[in-house]
N, C-alpha and C positions, 0 to 999 in steps of 0.2 A: 570166856576164860580171860582172867586178867594177866598183865605182863609178867608178874612174879611167878604165877602158876606156869605160864608158858616156858619161862627160863628154867624153872625147876624140872619140868617134864623133859626139856631138851637135855639138861645135865644128866638126869636119870637114864635116859635112853642111850646117851653116849657111854655112860658107865657100863650099861648092860652089854653094849657092843664090845667094849674092851675086855669084859670078863668072860662072856659066853662065846664070843667069836662071831664074825660077820654072817656066816652061812646059816647057823641055827637061828640067829635073831631075824634075819631076812625072811626065813620061812614062816616063823611064828608071828611076826609083827608087821612087816612090810607087805606081806601077801602079794608079792610081785609075780603076776601070772599072765601068761600069753593066752589071749582069747581068740584073736585072729592073727594069722591063719590057725587052723586046728592042728596042724602038724608043723614041727620045726625043720622039716625037710621038704623043700620046694623045687620043682623043675619049671623053668620059665622060658618063654621065647623072648627074643630081643625086644619085641614091641610090647611085652606085658608089663603090667604094674600090679603090685601086691599090697593090698591094704593090711596094715598092722594095727592091732589094738591090744593094749596092755592095761590090766587093772591093778590097783594097789591100794593099800591103806593110806589114804591121803593125810590123815591126822599124824600118823607116825612119820611119814615122809617129811611133812612140813615142820614138825617139831624138831627134826634133826637138821633141817635146812638142806636136805639132799636135793639132787636134780638128776634127770635122766640124760645120759650121754649115749651117742651112737658111735659104734666102731665098725669100720669096714675092713675086713682082712687085717685086723689088729691095729688099725690106725683110727685115731679120733677124727670124726668127720662132721659131728653135729651135736647139738644139745638143746634141752628144753629151756626156753628163755624166760618163762614165767617165774615170778618170785614166789607165788603161791601155787603149788601143784594141785591139779584136779584130776581125779580118776574118772574115765579111763584116759590113758595117753594114746593118741592116734597119730599115725604117720603112714608113709607109703614107701615101698621099695620099688624103684624103677629099674627094670632089667637093662635099659639103655645106659645106665650109669656104669655097668660092668662090661668087660670083654666076655667072649664065650668061655665057658668052663665053670669050675666050682669056686664058690666064694662063701665067706663067713660074715654074717651081719650080726652084731651083738648090741643089745640094749642093756646098759648098766646103770644101776642106781648108785650114784657116787656122792660122798660127802662134799659139802660146799668147799671150793678152793682147791680141789684135786682133780686130775685127769688120769690118775694111776689106776689101771684095771685091777691091780692087786688089792686095792682098798675098796673095791665094790661091795656095797651092802647087799646087793642082789643082782642077778644076771640072767638074761635070756639070750640064747643063741639060736639063730635061724641059718641053716645050711641051704644055700641057694645054688642051683646049677642052671646056667644059662645055655640054652640050646640055639643053634643056628648061627650063621655068620662065620666065614672062614678067617676073618681078620682078627688078629690078636695084637695087643700092645701092652706094655707095662709102664705107662706114663704115670708118674707119681705127682698128683695135683698139688699136694702140700709143698713138695720140694720145688715144683715149678713156680708156685706163688712166691716162695722165699727167694728164689733166683731173681724173679722180676723185681721184688722189693729192693734187693741189694743193688741191682743194675740201675734202677731209678735213683736210689739214694746217692750213688756215685755219679749220677748224671752221665752215664756211659751210653751215649746215643748209638754208637756204632755196634756195641754188643746187643743193645735192645733191638736194633734192626735185624740182627741175625736170628731173632726169634720170630720175625715177621715174614709173611709170605712174599716172595719175589717172583718175577716173571718166569724164571727158569723152573722153580719149584712148582708154580702153578701149571705150567705146561706139562710137567711130569704127572701131576695129579689128574689133569684133564685126560691125558693120554692113557692113564691107567684104567679109565672107565671103558670097558670093552663092549658092554651091552648096548642094545639099541631100543630098549623099551622107552615109552614116553617119559617116564620118570628120569631115566638115565640121560636121555637126550636133553631134557630140560635142565638137569644139573650141569651137564657139559656146557650148554649155551650160557647159563648164568655165570659159571666160573670163568669161561673164556672171555666174557665181556668185562670182567673186573679189572680195573686199572690199579695194579699193585703198587705203583710208585705213589699215586695219590693216597692210597690206603696207608702206606708207611709214613707219609708226611702228616696225615691226620693223627696217627697214633703217637708219633714222637712229639707232636705239638701239645698233646693232652697231658703229658706227665710232668711238665715243668713246674706247675703249682704243687703237685704231689711231691716232687723232689724237694721243694722248700720245706714242706711239713716234715718229711723224713729227716732232713738235715737238722732242722731246729730241735726235733725230739731225739736226735742222735740215735735213730733207729737203724737196725740192720736185720739180717735174716734171723738172728736169734732173739731179738727183742720185739719183733713184730709178731704178736700172738695170733695164731690161726684160729678163727672162730667157726670154721666149717662152711660147707657149701649151702648157699641160700636157695639157689634154683639151678636146674640143669636141663639140657636137652641134647639129643644126639640124632644124627642122620647116618645110618650105617651103610657103607658101600663095601664092595669086595676087598679093596686094597687100602682103604683109609676110612676114617669117619669124621664128620663135622661135629665139633663139640662146642656147645655154648655153656658158659659157667658164670655164675655170680657167687662170690664168696666174701666172707667178712674177715677183717683183721682188726686188731686193736693195737694202737700205738700211743704210749704215754697217757693211757686212760681214755683216749678218743677212738671211736669206732669208725671204720671206713668200709665201703663196699667197692670191690674191684670186679669189673665184668670184662669178659673177653669172649671172642669166638675164635676157633682155630681148626685147622686141618691136622689130624693126628695120623701119622704114618707109622710104619713098624719101627722106625728109628728116630723120628723127630716130630716135634710139634711146631706148627707154623701159625702164628696169630694173624688174623685179618681184621680184628676189631678189638679196641681196648679203651676202657674208660674207668673213672673212679668217681665216687661221691662220698661226701661226709655223711656218716650215719649208716645204719643198716636198713636201707630202703630199697 
């Protein structure tokens, strides 16, 4: 297919979208279908992971320049990075990403350049209920990331320290582990041996170069584009969980990876590891 034909097909498809409406067109041309799991209602344990597979008409999707975005409970959390989409689209839902309870995971076929759910060309929703674990929290990772970016941009070391684990908070976390199983004893021993003062010094030392980048680009919490979570892992305990996250942001056309580990309690998040790298690696 030559370049002129591709441009004509893209124009024609976009015209059909505007005339017939997104839903009708998606059903007939994009063929955006959930293959795995077989049902869009799933019950999972905290340790479970759920493979997801979605098929679609790759020619129609690529001709419109569309991409697949992932939304968790209505918030944009990830996207397909390939410039040419191939069917099927495969991903995984990790129960450990969520707290116990009911959640909504949506996969939307969106036109290039938009993150608006209302503009979706096609949509698949999976209702997930997470069983087990008495600990619940409502930590908003996107807002947390934006807060950290703003604090580093201002070179506000003292406020940054308030997001880090200190000895008092660590003692509270260790004392909250009431069990005596080998796993619990191992966790208590490891946490009790952590030197929180050294951890804070390491973390504050690492963001000086990043602060220069943010300052040069005049970036703040609104201009640092959140690109979604790149990787994640949790360790669930009765009164807190240990969260590891790598997520991407884009500032002035350049991408960065921010990674951190943290203790998440019912009311606060305490980092004990922080780093950043240029690029989404």
